[in-house]
N, C-alpha and C positions, 0 to 999 in steps of 0.2 A: 373822184377824178383820178384817172390812172397816172402814175408817176413815170411811166415809160411810154413814149410815143415813137412810132417808126414811120419814116418816109418810105412807104412801100415801093415806090418807083425806083428810088436810089438803092434801096436794099436789094431789090431783084436784079438791077443792072450791075451791081457789084458782087453779087453772090454772097452777101453778108449773112443770109439766113442759115446756111450750113455752118458757118463759123460760129454764129451765136449759139446754135444748138450744141456744138461741141464744147464750148468754153464755159457755159453757164452751169455752175455746180448744183443749182436748184431745178434745172430742166424747165425754165420759164418759157423758153422759145421753142416753137415747132414750125416746120414749113409745111404748108398745105399742098394739096395736089395741084393747085393752080399757081404755086410758087409764092403765094403770100405768106408773110410771117405772122404767126399768132403769138400773142403774149398773154401769159397767165400771171398778172401782176401780184396776185395774192400769195404766190409761192416765192416771190423775190426775197433774197437774203440781204439785199442792199449792199452787196460787196463791191459793186462797180466794175467788175471784170468785163462785162459786156460793153460798157461805155469806153473802157480803155482799148479794146481790140476792134471795135466796129469802125468801118471807114467813116471819115469825117462827114457829118451831116445825116448819117443814117438814123441815129438815135437822139432823142431829146430825153434825157434822164435827170430826174431830180429826186430828192428825198420826199417821201410821202408827207402830206400836210396833216396837221391836227393830231399828231401822236398815233397815227394808224400804222406806222411802220413796225419793224422788228424791235422787240424789247429783249435785251440780254440780261439775264439775272444770274446771280451767283447761287450755287447750291442746287 
């Protein structure tokens, strides 16, 4: 189950796709030729930057379930 969900209508009407493409350090977001926003959840670093800058209601963002998220290790 993806941990990032996008309200495509709201995202397109606010122009959020371009913003998300610019701010995501992992390049998780891309805008298709039809204006829809594509999400590559597997590349997500779980930094939350997208959630902080996206217009209200565009993203539903949660941490991945079941230990499938990023694991940071020393060394």
